[in-house]
VEXDREN-2710 file (C-alpha; in Angstrom, 1 decimal):
% VEXDREN-2710
k/r/px/py/pz
1/MET/-69.8/-29.1/-5.9
2/ARG/-66.0/-29.2/-6.2
3/THR/-65.9/-25.8/-8.1
4/LYS/-68.1/-24.2/-5.4
5/TYR/-65.8/-25.2/-2.5
6/GLN/-62.6/-24.9/-4.4
7/ARG/-62.9/-21.2/-4.0
8/ALA/-62.4/-21.5/-0.2
9/PHE/-58.8/-22.7/-0.9
10/ASP/-57.9/-20.7/-4.0
11/HIS/-55.8/-18.3/-1.9
12/VAL/-53.6/-21.1/-0.6
13/ALA/-50.2/-21.3/-2.3
14/ALA/-47.5/-23.8/-1.4
15/SER/-43.9/-23.4/-2.2
16/HIS/-42.0/-25.8/-4.5
17/ARG/-40.2/-27.3/-1.5
18/LEU/-43.4/-27.9/0.4
19/LYS/-44.9/-29.7/-2.7
20/GLU/-41.8/-31.9/-2.9
21/GLU/-42.1/-32.7/0.8
22/VAL/-45.7/-33.8/0.4
23/ARG/-44.8/-36.0/-2.6
24/ASN/-42.0/-37.6/-0.6
25/MET/-44.2/-38.3/2.5
26/THR/-44.1/-41.9/3.7
27/LYS/-47.3/-43.9/3.7
28/GLN/-47.4/-43.7/7.5
29/GLU/-47.3/-39.9/7.3
30/ARG/-50.1/-39.8/4.8
31/ARG/-52.2/-42.0/7.1
32/ALA/-51.5/-39.6/9.9
33/LEU/-53.2/-36.9/7.9
34/HIS/-56.1/-39.1/6.9
35/ARG/-56.9/-40.0/10.5
36/GLN/-58.3/-36.5/10.9
37/VAL/-60.9/-36.9/8.2
38/PRO/-64.3/-38.6/8.6
39/LYS/-64.4/-41.4/6.1
40/THR/-67.9/-40.5/4.9
41/LEU/-67.0/-36.8/4.3
42/LEU/-64.6/-34.9/2.1
43/ALA/-61.0/-34.7/3.0
44/ALA/-59.9/-32.1/5.5
45/VAL/-57.5/-29.5/4.3
46/LEU/-54.2/-29.0/6.1
47/VAL/-52.2/-25.9/5.1
48/VAL/-48.7/-25.7/6.4
49/LEU/-46.5/-22.9/5.1
50/LEU/-42.9/-23.6/5.9
51/LEU/-39.8/-21.7/5.3
52/ALA/-36.3/-22.4/6.6
53/GLY/-35.1/-20.1/9.3
54/THR/-31.7/-18.2/9.0
55/ALA/-30.0/-18.2/12.4
56/LEU/-27.8/-15.5/13.7
57/ALA/-26.0/-15.3/17.0
58/VAL/-27.6/-12.9/19.4
59/SER/-28.2/-12.3/23.1
60/THR/-31.3/-13.6/24.8
61/PRO/-34.3/-11.4/23.8
62/GLY/-38.0/-11.7/24.6
63/ILE/-40.8/-11.5/22.2
64/GLN/-41.0/-7.7/22.8
65/ASP/-37.5/-7.4/21.5
66/TRP/-38.5/-8.9/18.2
67/PHE/-41.2/-6.3/17.8
68/ARG/-38.9/-3.6/18.9
69/GLN/-36.6/-4.6/16.1
70/TYR/-39.5/-4.5/13.6
71/TRP/-40.5/-1.1/15.0
72/GLN/-37.1/0.3/14.4
73/GLU/-37.1/-1.1/10.8
74/ALA/-40.4/0.5/10.1
75/THR/-40.0/3.9/11.9
76/GLY/-36.3/4.4/12.4
77/GLN/-36.9/4.8/16.1
78/THR/-34.7/2.8/18.4
79/LYS/-37.3/2.7/21.1
80/MET/-41.0/2.2/21.1
81/ASP/-43.0/5.0/22.7
82/LYS/-45.3/4.3/25.7
83/GLY/-48.4/3.8/23.6
84/GLN/-46.7/1.4/21.2
85/ALA/-45.0/-0.5/24.1
86/ALA/-48.3/-0.8/25.9
87/ALA/-50.0/-2.1/22.7
88/VAL/-47.4/-4.9/22.5
89/ASP/-47.3/-5.7/26.2
90/GLY/-51.1/-5.7/26.5
91/LEU/-51.4/-8.5/24.0
92/THR/-48.4/-10.6/25.2
93/GLN/-48.4/-13.1/28.0
94/SER/-45.7/-15.4/29.3
95/VAL/-46.3/-19.2/28.9
96/GLY/-43.2/-21.0/30.0
97/SER/-44.4/-24.5/29.2
98/GLN/-42.0/-27.0/27.6
99/ALA/-41.7/-30.6/26.3
100/ALA/-38.9/-32.9/25.4
101/GLY/-39.0/-34.7/22.1
102/GLN/-40.5/-38.1/21.7
103/GLU/-40.4/-40.9/19.1
104/ARG/-43.0/-40.6/16.4
105/GLU/-45.6/-43.3/16.1
106/GLU/-44.4/-44.4/12.7
107/ASP/-40.8/-44.8/14.0
108/VAL/-41.8/-47.3/16.8
109/ILE/-40.7/-50.9/16.2
110/VAL/-42.8/-53.3/18.2
111/GLU/-41.5/-56.9/18.7
112/LEU/-44.1/-59.4/19.8
113/PRO/-42.8/-62.2/22.0
114/GLY/-44.1/-65.7/21.7
115/ALA/-47.1/-66.7/23.9
116/VAL/-46.4/-68.0/27.5
117/GLY/-45.5/-71.7/27.5
118/GLU/-45.1/-71.7/23.7
119/GLU/-41.7/-72.6/22.2
120/THR/-40.3/-69.8/20.1
121/ALA/-38.5/-70.8/16.9
122/PRO/-35.0/-69.5/16.2
123/ALA/-34.9/-66.3/14.2
124/ALA/-34.9/-67.0/10.4
125/GLY/-33.7/-63.6/9.3
126/PRO/-33.6/-59.9/9.9
127/GLU/-37.4/-59.6/9.5
128/SER/-38.2/-62.1/12.2
129/GLY/-39.7/-60.6/15.3
130/THR/-38.6/-63.3/17.8
131/SER/-35.7/-65.6/18.6
132/SER/-35.0/-68.7/20.7
133/PRO/-33.7/-68.3/24.3
134/ALA/-30.4/-69.8/23.1
135/SER/-30.1/-67.3/20.3
136/ARG/-31.0/-64.4/22.6
137/GLU/-28.2/-65.5/25.0
138/GLU/-25.8/-65.6/22.1
139/ASN/-26.9/-62.2/20.9
140/ALA/-26.5/-60.8/24.5
141/ALA/-22.9/-61.9/24.5
142/GLY/-22.1/-60.3/21.2
143/PRO/-21.0/-56.8/20.4
144/GLU/-24.0/-56.2/18.2
145/ASP/-26.2/-55.9/21.2
146/THR/-24.7/-52.5/22.2
147/ALA/-25.7/-50.8/19.0
148/GLN/-29.0/-49.0/18.9
149/SER/-31.5/-49.2/16.1
150/PRO/-31.8/-46.0/13.9
151/ALA/-35.2/-45.4/15.5
152/ALA/-33.8/-45.7/19.0
153/GLU/-31.0/-43.4/18.2
154/ALA/-33.5/-40.8/16.8
155/ALA/-35.6/-41.1/19.9
156/ALA/-32.6/-40.6/22.1
157/ALA/-31.7/-37.5/20.2
158/ALA/-35.2/-36.1/20.3
159/SER/-35.5/-36.7/24.1
160/GLU/-32.4/-34.5/24.6
161/VAL/-34.0/-31.5/22.8
162/THR/-36.5/-29.5/24.7
163/VAL/-38.9/-27.0/23.1
164/THR/-40.2/-24.2/25.3
165/VAL/-43.0/-21.8/24.5
166/ASP/-41.7/-18.7/26.1
167/SER/-44.5/-16.3/25.4
168/VAL/-47.4/-15.6/23.0
169/THR/-48.8/-12.4/21.5
170/ALA/-52.4/-12.7/20.5
171/GLY/-54.4/-10.8/17.9
172/LYS/-57.9/-11.3/16.7
173/SER/-57.0/-13.7/13.9
174/ASN/-53.3/-14.4/14.4
175/LEU/-50.8/-15.4/17.1
176/TRP/-47.0/-14.8/17.4
177/ILE/-45.4/-17.6/19.4
178/LEU/-41.8/-17.3/20.7
179/LEU/-40.0/-20.7/20.9
180/HIS/-36.7/-21.7/22.6
181/VAL/-35.1/-24.9/21.4
182/SER/-32.4/-26.4/23.6
183/GLY/-29.1/-27.5/22.1
184/ASP/-26.0/-26.1/20.4
185/TYR/-26.7/-24.7/17.0
186/GLN/-24.6/-23.0/14.3
187/PRO/-25.1/-19.4/13.2
188/ARG/-26.1/-18.8/9.6
189/LYS/-27.7/-22.2/9.2
190/HIS/-31.3/-22.4/8.2
191/TYR/-33.4/-24.1/11.0
192/SER/-37.1/-25.0/11.0
193/PHE/-39.4/-27.8/11.9
194/TRP/-40.8/-29.9/9.1
195/SER/-44.3/-29.4/10.3
196/GLY/-46.2/-27.6/13.1
197/TRP/-49.7/-26.9/14.1
198/LEU/-51.9/-26.0/17.0
199/GLU/-54.3/-28.6/18.3
200/GLY/-57.3/-26.9/19.8
201/ALA/-56.9/-23.8/17.6
202/PRO/-59.9/-22.6/15.5
203/GLU/-60.8/-24.5/12.4
204/LYS/-63.2/-23.5/9.6
205/SER/-66.0/-26.1/9.0
206/PHE/-68.3/-26.3/6.0
207/GLU/-70.8/-28.6/7.7
208/GLU/-73.0/-29.0/4.6
209/VAL/-70.2/-31.0/2.8
210/GLY/-68.0/-32.1/5.8
211/ILE/-65.0/-30.1/4.9
212/VAL/-62.8/-28.9/7.7
213/VAL/-60.0/-26.4/7.1
214/SER/-57.0/-26.3/9.4
215/THR/-53.9/-24.2/9.2
216/GLY/-50.4/-24.9/10.3
217/ILE/-47.6/-22.9/12.0
218/ILE/-45.7/-20.5/9.8
219/PHE/-41.9/-20.5/10.0
220/SER/-40.0/-17.6/8.5
221/ARG/-36.3/-17.4/7.6
222/ASP/-36.1/-13.9/9.1
223/ASN/-37.5/-15.0/12.5
224/THR/-35.0/-17.6/13.6
225/ARG/-31.7/-17.0/15.4
226/VAL/-29.1/-18.6/17.6
227/ARG/-28.7/-17.2/21.1
228/GLU/-25.4/-16.6/22.8
229/ASP/-25.7/-19.9/24.8
230/GLY/-26.0/-21.8/21.5
231/SER/-29.7/-22.6/21.8
232/LEU/-32.2/-21.7/19.1
233/GLU/-35.0/-19.1/19.1
234/MET/-37.9/-19.0/16.7
235/LEU/-40.7/-16.5/16.4
236/VAL/-43.4/-18.4/14.6
237/ARG/-46.9/-17.4/13.5
238/TYR/-50.4/-18.9/13.4
239/GLU/-53.2/-17.5/11.3
240/SER/-56.8/-18.6/11.9
241/PRO/-58.7/-20.1/8.9
242/ASP/-62.0/-19.0/10.4
243/PRO/-62.5/-15.2/9.9
244/THR/-65.0/-15.1/12.7
245/ALA/-62.7/-16.6/15.4
246/ASP/-61.2/-14.4/18.1
247/LEU/-57.8/-15.6/19.3
248/THR/-57.7/-13.0/22.1
249/GLU/-60.2/-15.1/24.0
250/SER/-59.0/-17.6/26.6
251/ARG/-58.0/-20.9/25.0
252/ASP/-56.1/-24.1/25.8
253/MET/-54.1/-25.6/22.9
254/THR/-51.2/-27.9/22.2
255/LEU/-48.3/-26.9/19.9
256/GLU/-47.3/-30.0/17.9
257/LEU/-44.0/-30.0/16.1
258/GLU/-42.2/-32.7/14.0
259/ASP/-38.6/-33.1/12.8
260/LEU/-36.2/-30.3/13.5
261/ARG/-34.2/-29.5/10.3
262/ALA/-31.1/-27.7/9.4
263/ASP/-30.6/-26.5/5.8
264/GLY/-33.4/-28.7/4.7
265/GLU/-32.0/-31.9/6.2
266/VAL/-33.4/-33.7/9.3
267/LEU/-31.3/-32.7/12.3
268/VAL/-33.4/-34.2/15.1
269/LYS/-36.2/-36.7/14.2
270/GLY/-39.0/-36.7/16.6
271/ARG/-42.2/-35.1/17.8
272/TRP/-42.8/-32.4/20.4
273/GLU/-46.1/-31.6/22.1
274/VAL/-46.1/-28.4/24.2
275/PRO/-49.3/-27.3/26.0
276/ILE/-50.3/-23.6/25.7
277/SER/-52.9/-22.0/28.0
278/LEU/-53.8/-18.5/27.2
279/SER/-56.0/-16.0/29.2
280/ALA/-58.3/-13.5/27.5
281/THR/-56.6/-10.2/26.5
282/GLU/-58.1/-6.8/26.1
283/THR/-57.6/-5.1/22.8
284/GLN/-58.1/-1.6/21.4
285/PRO/-61.4/-1.0/19.7
286/PRO/-61.0/-1.7/15.9
287/LEU/-61.1/1.1/13.3
288/VAL/-64.0/0.2/10.9
289/LEU/-64.7/1.6/7.4
290/GLU/-67.7/0.6/5.3
291/ASN/-68.3/0.4/1.6
292/VAL/-64.8/1.2/0.5
293/THR/-64.3/1.3/-3.3
294/LEU/-60.7/1.2/-4.7
295/PRO/-59.2/1.1/-8.2
296/LEU/-57.3/-2.1/-8.9
297/THR/-55.1/-2.5/-11.9
298/GLU/-54.2/-5.9/-13.1
299/ASP/-52.5/-6.7/-16.5
300/GLY/-52.9/-3.2/-17.6
301/VAL/-56.7/-3.1/-16.9
302/THR/-58.2/-1.0/-14.1
303/ARG/-61.4/-2.0/-12.4
304/GLN/-63.2/-0.9/-9.3
305/VAL/-63.2/-3.1/-6.2
306/THR/-65.6/-2.6/-3.3
307/TYR/-65.2/-3.9/0.2
308/GLN/-68.3/-4.1/2.4
309/LYS/-66.2/-3.6/5.5
310/VAL/-62.6/-2.8/6.3
311/GLU/-61.7/-3.6/9.9
312/VAL/-58.3/-2.5/11.2
313/THR/-57.1/-4.0/14.5
314/SER/-53.8/-3.5/16.3
315/THR/-52.6/-6.8/14.9
316/GLY/-54.0/-6.9/11.4
317/VAL/-56.8/-6.0/9.0
318/GLN/-59.8/-7.8/7.5
319/LEU/-61.4/-7.0/4.1
320/THR/-64.9/-8.2/3.7
321/CYS/-66.3/-8.9/0.2
322/ALA/-69.7/-9.6/-1.1
323/PRO/-70.1/-13.4/-2.0
324/GLN/-69.8/-12.7/-5.8
325/ASP/-66.6/-10.6/-5.3
326/TRP/-64.7/-13.3/-3.4
327/LYS/-61.7/-13.0/-5.8
328/ASN/-61.0/-9.5/-4.4
329/ALA/-60.3/-10.6/-0.8
330/LEU/-56.5/-10.9/-1.3
331/ALA/-56.1/-8.5/-4.2
332/PHE/-54.3/-6.0/-2.1
333/TYR/-51.9/-8.4/-0.3
334/ASP/-49.3/-5.6/-0.3
335/MET/-51.3/-3.0/1.6
336/VAL/-49.6/-1.1/4.4
337/LEU/-50.7/0.7/7.5
338/VAL/-49.6/4.4/7.5
339/LEU/-48.8/5.9/10.9
340/LYS/-49.3/9.6/11.8
341/ASP/-45.5/10.3/11.5
342/GLY/-45.6/8.9/7.9
343/SER/-44.0/5.5/8.8
344/GLU/-45.5/2.4/7.2
345/VAL/-46.1/-1.0/8.7
346/ALA/-46.3/-3.8/6.2
347/THR/-48.6/-6.9/6.2
348/GLU/-47.2/-10.4/6.8
349/GLY/-49.0/-13.3/5.4
350/GLY/-52.7/-13.4/4.5
351/ARG/-55.5/-15.9/4.0
352/ALA/-59.2/-15.7/3.1
353/ASN/-62.3/-17.8/3.7
354/TRP/-66.1/-17.6/3.8
355/VAL/-67.8/-16.4/6.9
356/GLY/-70.5/-19.0/6.6
357/GLU/-71.6/-21.2/3.8
358/ALA/-69.6/-21.0/0.6
359/ASP/-70.9/-18.8/-2.3
360/VAL/-73.7/-17.3/-0.2
361/SER/-71.9/-15.7/2.7
362/PRO/-69.4/-12.8/2.8
363/TYR/-65.8/-13.7/1.9
364/VAL/-63.1/-12.2/4.2
365/GLY/-59.4/-11.7/3.6
366/SER/-57.4/-11.5/6.8
367/PHE/-53.9/-10.0/7.0
368/ALA/-51.5/-9.6/10.0
369/TRP/-49.2/-6.6/10.5
370/LYS/-45.5/-7.3/10.9
371/MET/-46.0/-6.4/14.6
372/PRO/-48.8/-5.2/16.9
373/VAL/-49.5/-1.5/16.4
374/ASP/-50.9/1.2/18.7
375/LEU/-54.1/2.2/16.8
376/ASP/-53.8/5.7/18.3
377/GLN/-50.9/6.2/15.9
378/ALA/-52.7/4.8/12.8
379/ALA/-53.6/7.4/10.2
380/ALA/-54.5/5.6/6.9
381/LEU/-54.3/2.4/4.8
382/ARG/-52.4/2.5/1.6
383/PHE/-53.7/0.2/-1.1
384/ARG/-50.9/0.5/-3.7
385/GLU/-51.4/4.0/-5.1
386/THR/-54.6/4.7/-3.2
387/THR/-54.5/6.0/0.4
388/VAL/-57.6/5.8/2.5
389/PRO/-57.7/7.8/5.8
390/LEU/-58.8/6.0/8.9
391/ALA/-60.1/9.1/10.7
END
């Protein structure tokens, strides 16, 4: 049984830093993960790919400005033409919701007072949760009373930091989310949140064994920068673990973030929960190829790989394999979209999963383009040395 369903997660690779973070998780943090898993079923899988963000001082851009920058890098054009601009704008919607940080559950220290009418014994030591009225009066007069506990200080710091979801660009299987983080940050430091995910986003369920696959928010070192006012801007991504989900449909979600970090160290300890409400967006019809066979060379050996379907959208591409060929889903992780002017748009990220039941349903690899693309400008897909026309 384990071998059968292990294939659903073979494409997941965590960085050395992420593995260290998981090993160093507190017991409370581990319990927070376990709360999502039915006790009688197999453990749910949470995939969070985190990279630190490199911040540079810039003016205040919108999400379109990020894509305009990527467009210039890919094509050399300083401006997007009307078709490309329309493709980006048509998938992008303003959100504007925000939330201040709050104390995490595991950081809360609860002191239980004695029952009404019951005499409370004097505190015996630092671990005691109560003290006598006399000792409380003495403590109130002392200078120690003005000092906050570490948890209270962390909560105060978190409450002073607001995270705003400025806008979202939605593709079929992926989202780009532009975040603004209030505060005063330093250029060239690496900023990211320790963890992030979307409550209410698609999950992939294997009902026959009770496995639920969730994916986290992806932070990239290239997609974080400090604005001129000193606040932080992050363009983060989400990739659906369910290849049949459609993120262009209307959806209500909550972005959950924990612990803002700088250069790998906790800068602000806390939790942010930002609501996101998205309307349905219209997309260009996908370009679909069927039964595409490609040569794949690995370790000096060339073999033929066949995809039952190749579906190109304005935000990414999906490669569908027969059940027995599941290992081929991510073989061409470095494919590019070739535009009619010869420019190339690279993929960013990639994940794969079964459409239905493991081992008997098609296996789909999903990749996101670096930015949304006007499909009227798409000419071909290049799988390493092999170019496949889309017309």
